[in-house]
N, C-alpha and C positions, 0 to 999 in steps of 0.2 A: 148257584148263589156267589156271588157275585164279591168278592174279594177287594177294604178300598186302601192304594196303598196310602202310606204315608211317607212326605218325607219326613227322612228325619239327619239332625243338626249334629256334621263333627263335632265328633267326644272331646274330652279338653284333650285326653294322651293327640288324638288326631292335633287337634292344634297349636301343644305344645315341639310337636312331632315336624312341622310344617315351617314353623316361626324357628328351630334347629336348623333349618338345613335351609332355609334361605343364611339365616349366622353365619353361616360355616362354606357358603358359596365367597360369601358376600370377604370371604377369611384367609380362602387358598386365592386371591389375586386376581379373580376371572371381573372380569368391567365390559359391560357394550364397547363394541368398534367405534361405534358414531357417538359417547360419551366422552364429557371429559372427566380429567382428576380432578378428586379433590381437591384444596388446596394447590393447585396446580397452576401456571396459565392459560386466561381463557386460550385454551389452543382446541382448536376441534376440527377435527375429520374430513365437519361435512366444510366449514371457511378454507381450508388446506385447496381437498376434490377442484371448490369452486371455482379457483384458478388456473386452472389449466387449460390448455385452448388444445385442444383434436382441433389437427390438422389433417386436408379434404387425405380420403382414401380413396384409391380408382374402384371401379368400378360399380355395378347397383349393386351389389353389397357391400361394398366398403361406403357405399352415400346409408344403407339398412344400416348399417352398425355405428358408422359415426352422426346420424340421429339420432340413434334408441343412448350409446351417450354417453353425449349434449344433454337428452331431457332428465338422465344419470347423475351425471356430473357436474350439467353447469343448469338446473330446476326454473335457477329466476333471474337465466341469462347470461349469454357469452362475457366473461371479467370483461372491464374495459384497461385491467394493467398484471398481467397475466403474469404469476412467478412459473410455472412451470410451461414444459410443451411438448405432448402425446405424439408420434409418428407410432402409424399402425401401417405392414401390408396386407395380403388376405387375400392368399391363395383357396381355390374352392375345387373337391374332383368327387367325381361321380362313378361308385360301384356296383354295378349290376349282381345281385347274388339270389333270384330267384330265378332260372332260369325253365322252362317248359320244353319235353322229350323234341316241339314243337322250332325251339328259341327265343323264343316266346318270351320278354322279359315280365315278371313279376311281379318285383319287388327292387326297390336300389337304396343303396346304402350313400349319404349325403354328406360330404366329409371339410369342413370347412379348418383356417386352418391359419392365426392371424398373428403376428410375429408383433410387438410394442415395445415401446423404446421411450421413459419417460429421463425429461434435460430438462435440468433449471436454467434458466433465461434472465444472465446476466448482464446486467446493464441494461443501456434505451435500446435504440437501435440503431447504424450507419449506415444512416442514408436506405437502402433500401435491403441489409444485411443483418442482419443478427450482433450482438460481439460473442463473444466464447458462449455457448454451453457446453454445459457440465452433467453427464448420464449416470443419472442416479439409481432407474435399476429398470432391467427388461425383462420381458421374460414370451413367450410361447401358452399360446391357446391353444388347442384343441378338442371342436364341437364335434359328432355324430348324427345323420334324423336319418334314422331312416321312414321307409314308406312306399306303399304300395303305386307298382306302377296302371295302371287300365288301360285298356285296346280302346277304352277311348278317348281324343286325344284332349278334350279339356278339362276332364281327368286325369289324369297325368303329369300336364301340367298344375292344373291345381296342387297336386299332392308332393308335386318340389318344389314348387311357392310354397306352400304353407311350410316343408325340412328345413328351405331357407332360412327362413321367418323364424323357427324354431332352434334351428343354429345358430344365427345371429341373434339372438336374446343371449342365450347362454353363453356366449361368449362377450359380452357386454357387460353379462349378470357374476363372469368372474374376474373381469377386466378390474371393474369397478372396486368389488373385495379384494383385491390381490395391491389395488395399489390406497386402497384404506387398511388394510394394512399396513402395507410399509411404510406411507405418514405418520403412523397408529405407536410403529415401533421405532422409529424418527423423533418424534414431538416429544417425546415422552420416557 
């Protein structure tokens, strides 16, 4: 015998509980990171992030990080009048984890460390040099990505490349979030 499944609408008690939860969250001061306060100046974290000029980063992994950050911070293109400068240095290391008795490596850890510094750009350029800059926030971000090391050379290279791509995405997400939190805390 087949049983029919009816979709039941939530009862009035469930609706009241959901509405109460939304009101309670709003009252405790939780607000979206990329939103703006009601009644506050028309400040937006996204607008501040778009004013960041990302300096060139050395090496291929630095170029990937630079491009990821450009897509996240400046989705509409680079600002013509940046107010902030972001300087990043990247280091990368590989650790062999799984080693067989035959001394063949089967597993690796890619560790990427990015050190960043956000400075304000004061005034205009004096020739080719900027006038005094003030450091606003800085930090260090670590991403570790594990991957299998195959005996086939192409597979091993592809796995390492994929691990690098994952680590760079994680670092760019983390830096974007840290900068957004900084702007949210200082502007509101």
